[in-house]
C-alpha positions as MATLAB code, in Angstrom:
seq = 'XXXXXXXXXXXXXXXXXXXXXXXXXXXXXXXXXXXXXXXXXXXXXXXXXXXXXXXXXXXXXXXXXXXXXXXXXXXXXXXXXXXXXXXXXXXXXXXXXXXXXXXXXXXXXX';
ca = [
     -39.832  157.631  172.785;
     -37.182  157.823  175.147;
     -34.676  159.062  172.405;
     -37.185  161.922  171.502;
     -37.420  161.030  168.183;
     -40.461  161.378  166.375;
     -39.577  158.498  164.017;
     -38.980  155.925  166.643;
     -43.054  156.751  168.072;
     -44.497  156.251  164.357;
     -42.176  153.303  163.104;
     -42.531  151.295  166.470;
     -45.726  151.478  168.292;
     -47.886  149.949  165.344;
     -44.979  147.080  166.015;
     -45.104  147.147  169.844;
     -49.185  146.768  169.778;
     -48.606  143.647  167.594;
     -46.441  141.665  170.333;
     -49.207  142.460  173.239;
     -47.938  146.594  174.357;
     -51.162  148.349  174.936;
     -51.968  151.985  173.848;
     -51.906  153.217  177.631;
     -48.382  151.157  178.098;
     -47.307  153.551  175.227;
     -48.636  156.886  176.451;
     -47.253  155.852  180.094;
     -43.350  155.429  178.579;
     -42.761  159.063  179.484;
     -43.701  158.116  183.083;
     -43.128  154.497  182.947;
     -41.143  154.591  186.702;
     -44.169  155.436  188.057;
     -46.734  153.463  186.251;
     -48.614  150.908  187.302;
     -48.888  149.365  183.634;
     -45.351  147.944  184.228;
     -44.161  145.170  186.117;
     -41.036  145.491  187.702;
     -38.701  143.700  184.893;
     -40.407  146.237  182.070;
     -39.223  148.854  184.478;
     -35.617  147.512  184.622;
     -35.672  146.608  180.764;
     -37.101  150.657  180.155;
     -34.461  152.355  182.427;
     -31.603  150.323  181.427;
     -32.316  150.969  177.451;
     -32.797  154.646  178.291;
     -29.266  154.705  179.752;
     -28.061  152.831  177.247;
     -29.846  155.759  174.704;
     -28.578  159.289  177.082;
     -24.845  157.643  177.198;
     -23.433  154.101  177.657;
     -20.359  154.740  178.846;
     -22.146  156.320  182.566;
     -24.304  152.626  183.054;
     -23.048  151.672  186.601;
     -22.496  148.175  187.648;
     -25.924  148.259  189.615;
     -27.667  148.859  186.586;
     -26.465  146.006  185.446;
     -26.846  143.871  188.561;
     -30.694  144.832  188.404;
     -31.129  143.202  185.191;
     -29.376  140.136  186.179;
     -32.490  139.295  188.452;
     -34.423  139.106  184.805;
     -31.944  138.076  182.601;
     -29.021  136.121  181.344;
     -25.507  137.344  180.624;
     -26.719  136.622  177.159;
     -29.691  137.852  176.941;
     -28.409  141.144  178.037;
     -26.067  141.577  175.391;
     -28.732  140.526  172.909;
     -31.002  143.396  174.858;
     -28.160  145.695  173.946;
     -27.853  145.151  170.628;
     -31.040  145.680  170.229;
     -30.917  149.205  171.767;
     -27.949  150.138  169.787;
     -29.223  148.788  166.308;
     -32.216  151.138  167.279;
     -30.450  154.323  168.169;
     -28.584  153.868  165.126;
     -31.537  153.539  162.962;
     -32.860  156.509  164.433;
     -30.236  158.698  164.273;
     -29.345  157.649  160.495;
     -33.171  158.207  159.410;
     -32.488  161.937  161.627;
     -29.123  162.852  160.788;
     -29.410  162.957  156.662;
     -33.091  164.617  156.379;
     -31.592  168.233  156.886;
     -28.789  167.227  153.838;
     -32.104  165.711  151.660;
     -33.934  169.059  152.508;
     -31.355  171.176  151.525;
     -30.528  169.311  148.241;
     -34.480  169.386  147.210;
     -34.519  173.277  148.175;
     -31.740  174.040  146.193;
     -31.076  171.278  143.161;
     -27.545  171.066  145.032;
     -25.191  171.028  147.901;
     -25.728  173.709  150.715;
];
């Protein structure tokens, strides 16, 4: 949802619910920072995921220090890997769609 991909919302909502994330929390993601449905750890984690998704090069030390209140270094690395893999999967599923649509429409390359 953070990266605006429809695939992400569809694919991950069901698994999120299986691990205890409520439908209300999913709906509140766009305004998570003001929502009482998320605790401070969840808000810090979502903010970090958003920053990694939008431009990891811009992440500042303060962002990492905020995460260190809740995670150790290894956990932050693992969290970063999961965020990056989700972004890779979403982009991989979205990018070729135009190629496939074009090939299906013309029965060959565009």
